[in-house]
C-alpha positions, 0 to 999 in steps of 0.5 A: 257357289264355285264355278265348275272347273273347265275340262282339260283337253288333249291336243295332238299334232297330225303331221303330213307333208307341207300341211293337210290342205292339198294345195299347201305345197304349192304356196310360195312360203311352203317348205316342200323342198325340205320334206326329205330333211329330218330337221324339218320334222324335228323342228315341227316336233320341237314346236309342238313340244313348246306348245305342250302337246300330248304327241305328234302323229304320222299316218302311213300309206303303202303306195305312192299315190299320184306323184304329180299331186304333191307330197304323199309320203317321203320318209318312212314314219317309224324311222323318222320317229326314231330321229325325232325322239332324239330331238325332243324330251317330253312329247309323245310320238305316234305312227300308224301300223298296218295289221294287214301288211305288218306281222305282229313280231315285226311291229312289236319289236320295232315299237318296243325298241322305239319306246326304249329309245324315246324313254317311253313316249311311243304310241301306235295307230292300229289300222287295217289299210284301205286301198288295192294299190297298197295291197298289190305292193304286199303280195295281195291281188286286192285288199282282203274283205273288210270283215276279214281285215278286222278279224286279222287286226283283232288277232294282231293286237292280241299277239303284239300285246302278248309279245310285249308281256312275254318279258316281266318288268324285272326280268333283267338282272344285270348280274355279272356273276350270274344271270343277265335275265331270269329265264323264268321271267321271259316266256314263250307265248305259243300263239297259234290261231287263224292268222298268226303262228308266233312262238315268242318271246320277243327279243326286246325287253318289255317297253318302258310304258309296259305297252306303247299306247294303242290308238284306233280310228275305225268308224265302221261297226267293226272299227268301233268294236275293235276300238271298244275292245283294245283301243286306249285312245281314239282318233275320230272324224266329226264334221260338227258337234252333233256328229261328234257327240253321237260317235263319242257316246257310241264308243264310250258306251261300247267301252263300258259294255266291255267292262273296261274302266279305261279313260279312252280319250277320243280326239276328232280331227280339227283343221284351224285357220287362226287370225287376229280377226275373223276376216284375216283367218278367212283370208288365209283359208281363201289363199290356200283354196285358190291354189287348189287345182280342180282336177286334183280335187276331183281325184281326191273326192273320187277316192273318198266316194269310190267313184269317178267324178271327173266329168261332174259339173263344178258349179252344179249341185253335187249328184246324189250319192249312194246311202251309207249302208250300201257304200263298200269303201271306208265309211267314216270319211264317206259319212262325213261327206254325206253330212256336209252335202245334207247340211250345207247343200254345196255345189261341187266346187264348194264341196271341193274347197271344204274337203281341201283341208282335212277331207271333211274333218271339223274346220274352225276359222277365226280368232284365238278366242273364237277357236278356243270357245269352239274347242271348249264347247266340244270338250265340255259337251261330250263331243271330244276329249281333245283334238287331233290337229290337222294344220292346213299348212306346216309349219305356219298353221301350227305356229299360229296355233301354238303362239295364239290359241294355246296361250288362250286355252292355258289362260282359261285352264283348259290346257296344261301349262307344262308336262306333269309326266315323262311318258305318253301314257302320263300325258294321256292320263293312262295307267301303265298296264301290268303283265298279263299271263300269256296262254 
């Protein structure tokens, strides 16, 4: 009897400063001085493309954060992606877009332009944003209420899609003796609802992919519902395989209940430390953990749990935290922290080290074979369709992954050896959508 073929996984690179470990920028070998150099990002994207990754992804934020605490943001992501698209050929390029702070026309126009510039490789991660410090940079006294933000996001996605569909694929004729574009194939959308008044049509022709790929990452009930309604791919937070399986099943069932037949690949965040031996990999992890200032770590934890923990005893057990259903902040990361505390029963100092890279996402430490084993375990047991890699350091951790883990996955038939298409949709196995009729 023939053995079952391994499931092909998706791999995405989550770009963030010098890496996702909060102390990565402090390391003597970090490239922190290059964070304003576009070539730094281009080189990392080229490295990920050499590894045949589906895409590279930038999160985004709208406040400066604690500037003493290293690199939060430097170059604006959509601008950066425009340059990176010219330095790469196949790899997808994804950025967060805030439905709270952008308008649909602005977002649709920029993303459509980038899709044309890149040859059809753009995706967007739709978020509602989180923090009052961001809101106060955009004319709000504080963030709108959680449910209100998600209602706006739902309408935002609807309007952006209508704008992309306001041009039919064959609208442009380039007839020098007649029409540049057929006016009958470029139509207003006349959207008028609670949050947005948008006449349209868009002033950029329909994107190469029809629509840039819509990613979503919500873990709350409203976030899952938004994902089920409109997400084409999903970033997730999962501390371990049981947590990943529970989220995977919930979202897949919700997508099916909506009558959708789309694949909607789910990619949990993954932090990896790769070594030729397990001891070498653990030494790499310790090297970064030892660079971590406790004061900075406590500030990060305080942001995640929405309370001041600066006076907590480092070597004592973590104080009891409120249950998830009474927590008013972002629930995905908070539920992960609760799970770590319940499972590992760490001291506060141990919890800070665990959160230092990736904030509680799954962490795999070991040889290429050990990490490949674990990745396959998740993908073959309905925990993930792939992973959103969160390298603890850049570019060093992603070099380790591309040079050692990718060949191991390719040897097993779990990851592509080359790209089979030219667009992000092709990499993700997603169909190109047809125009829908705007009402």
